[in-house]
N, C-alpha and C positions, 0 to 999 in steps of 0.2 A: 499576575498569575493568581487565579482563584480556584477554589475546590468545592465540589458538591459531592457528598459521600452518602451512600445509602446506609441504612442501619444494619448492624450485625456484621460488619466487615472484620472486626477483631477476631483473630483466630482463623481467618479464612486461608492462611498459608498452607493448610492441609490439602487444599484443592489446587488443581492446575490453574495458573494465572496467565492471562494473555494481555498484552498492551497493544492497543490499536490507535495509531495517530490518524488525524483527519477523519474522526469517527462520527462526525455530526450528521452526515448525509451520504447518499449515493453509495459508492463502492464500500467506503469505510463503515458505514452503518450496517450494510449487509454482511460484511466480514465479521463484525462484532456480534451480530445476531447469530450467525452460523457457529462461531466459536463457543458462544454461550450455550447453544443447543447441544454442542458436543461435550459440554461439561466443564468449560473454563469459566472462572471468575474473570471479570474484565476491568481494566483500567482504560478509560477513554480519554484521549487527548485531542483538543482542537483549539482553534483561536477564538471560538465562541462556544457557549454552553451547548453540550450535546444532549439536551433534555429528552428528545424523543427516542434517541438511541438508548439512553439510560433507562427509560421506562420499558422499552422493548426487552432489554437484558433482564431487568427485574422480573418481567412476566415469565421468564424461563425458570425463575427460582435461583438464579445465580447472584452472587454478590457483585457490586459494581461501584467503582469510584470514577467520577467525572472531573477532569482537570482542564483548566483553561490556560493556555500558554502558546508561545510561538517557537516552533521547533528550529527556526533559523537563528535563534538567539541562544548562545551557549549558556548564559546564566539561567535562562528559563529551563533548558533541558536538564541541567544539573539539579535544579529545584524540583522539576517534575519527577525525575527518577527517584529522588529522595522521598517524595511524598508517596509514590507508588510502593516503595519498599517499606515505608513506615506503616502503610495500610495492610499490605499482604505478606511482607517478609520474603517474598520470592517472585521471580518472573520466569516462566517457562517458555513463553512465546512472545516475540516482538514483531509486530507488523508495521513496517514503515510505509504508510499509505498517504500521508499528508502530501499534497502537491497542488500546484497552480499551473495554469496554462496561459500562454500569451501568443496570439496570432497577429503578426505584423511583419511587413517586409524588413529584411535584415538591414537595408540601408537606412531605415527609419528607427531602428531599435536603439534605445538609449542605454547608456551604461547603467543607469539606475534600474531600468527594467530588467536588463540582463542579470544584474546582481541579485535582484529580488527573486527571479525565477530559480536561479541556481541556489540561492540561499535556502529557499524552502525545500526544493526537490532533492538537491544533492547534499548540501551542507547539513540540512536537517536530518537526512538519512544517516550521514556520518555521525553526527553528534548523538543521536539516539542509539545508534549501534554501539558507539563507544561507551556511553554511560550505562546502558543496560547490559551490554556485552561483558563489561568488566565483572559484574556480579555473576553472570552466567558462567564465565570462565572459572571463577572461584568454586562454583558448584560442579564444574565440568559437565554441564547439562544446559541445553537450550536450543531453540530454533528461531532464527531470524528470517523473516520473509519480507523482501523489499518489493514494492510495487513500482516496476518500471513501465514500459509501454512498447507497443509496436514501433514507436518512434525512438525507442532505445536500441532498436535493431536496424531500422531503416531511416531514411530522411524524407522530408517533405518541405515544399516551399513555405516561407513565412513563419516557420516554427523553429528557428535556429536555437534560441535559448532553451526551449522545451526539449528539443531533440538532444542537444548537448547534455542537458541535465540528466535525461533518462539513459543516454549512453553511459554517462558517468556512474549511474546507479548500478548498471550491469557490471562495469569495471570494478566498482567497490565490492559488489557481491562476490565476484570471483576472487578478488584479493583476500577478503576476509575468510572465505571458505577454505582457501589454501592455508591461511595463517592460523585459523582457529579450529579446523575440522578435527584434528587429532586431539584437541583439548576439550572435546565434547560439545562444541557449539557448531551446528550446521547453519549455513547461510545460503539462501536461494532467492531467486527473483521470479516474479510473475510479470509477463509482458502482455497486457491485454490489447486487443484491437479496439475499435470504436465501440464504446459501451453506451447503452441506452440510459443516460442519466440526465439530471437537470442541466449539467454543463453542456452535454451534447445538444439538448433542446435549445439552449441559448445560442450556441454556435450556429445551428441551423437558422434560427430566427434572425441572426445577424448576417445571414447570407454567405457564410464561409463554405458551406457545402449543403447538399440536399440529402434526404434519406436514400434516394436512389443512387447517389454517388457511392454510398457505402454498400448497400445491399447488392448492387450490380457488380461490385468489385469483389465482394466476399464470396469465396467458394461455397459457403453454407447459406448464402442469400439472406443474411440477417445481421443485425447488430448483436454484439454480446450483451448479456444482461448482467447486472451486479451479482446475481446468483452464480453465474459461470465463473466469475473471478473468485468469489468467496469459497466455492468448492475447491478450486485449485489451491488457494491459500490453506484451507483446512487440511488438504492432503499433505502439503509440504510442512505444515506445523506438527503433524502427528508422526512421531518416531516409529510407531507400529507399522504405518503404511509407507513411510518414506525414509526410514532410518539410514539408508545408504545413499540417499540423494543429497548431494552437496555441491554447490557451485553452479547449479543449473540456472538457465534463463528460460523458464517455461512459457512458451507462446500460448496464449488463450485468445486466438484471433480468427478462428473458423477456417484456418488454412491460408490466410492472407500471405504470410511470409513464405509459404511453400509454393505459391502460384507463379509460374513463369509464362502463363498463357496470355492471350489478348482478349479484349472484352467480348468480341463476337464468338470466339471459340468457347470461352467460359460459359456464356449464356446459352450456347447451343447444347450444352450438356445438362440443362435443367429440364 
């Protein structure tokens, strides 16, 4: 576990502070940039250095600490939380975004791969929520936003470990919301549909699906963009806009989970 820290962080506890896991690229990077633009100092966590995200946050004038560690490892998470509090003295928002995907027939899924996906996506969310949530509970103030998925609400072939992990994130979100809500800590989830990221491009290149598979199925006729997810996170993070929102699983899927039509009927309405 290593650390890269921008200058001038000392004393930054006067500002609102957000922690974003999986901040190096894609959705996590855009979430970090958006929260910085809304006035948060940032702690970035990833398994590799989030250099580009760090520079983007610095460009907004906010303070930033970049940490390298594995959220699936309890010792790492304990150390990461300690470093964040040593740097900022407080955390107002935690975004559990770190996640990995695996597409493989369930009959070929190994126990090692199953444990790896659940370790990052679900155990990592639990460990970070526990470590940062403890200090939020002491202050009776905080917002935790967990990134689940469309597949945290529905199922799809060849994605058993991913879907189970993301369903678990929704269950954890609701349990913590009930347990911690009256103690000042709100916990919500965002459930994105298919998002236009590098991971999506890789999945298409490997032949798992085509762009048309998604755009023809989505009522809005397009992929989600990282910005769509980031704005939903910013809403849930902000107690002025969502102060009584607790325990929700907010779909950011263009209407995918609302749709009970068939392909021909859906396309006829465009």
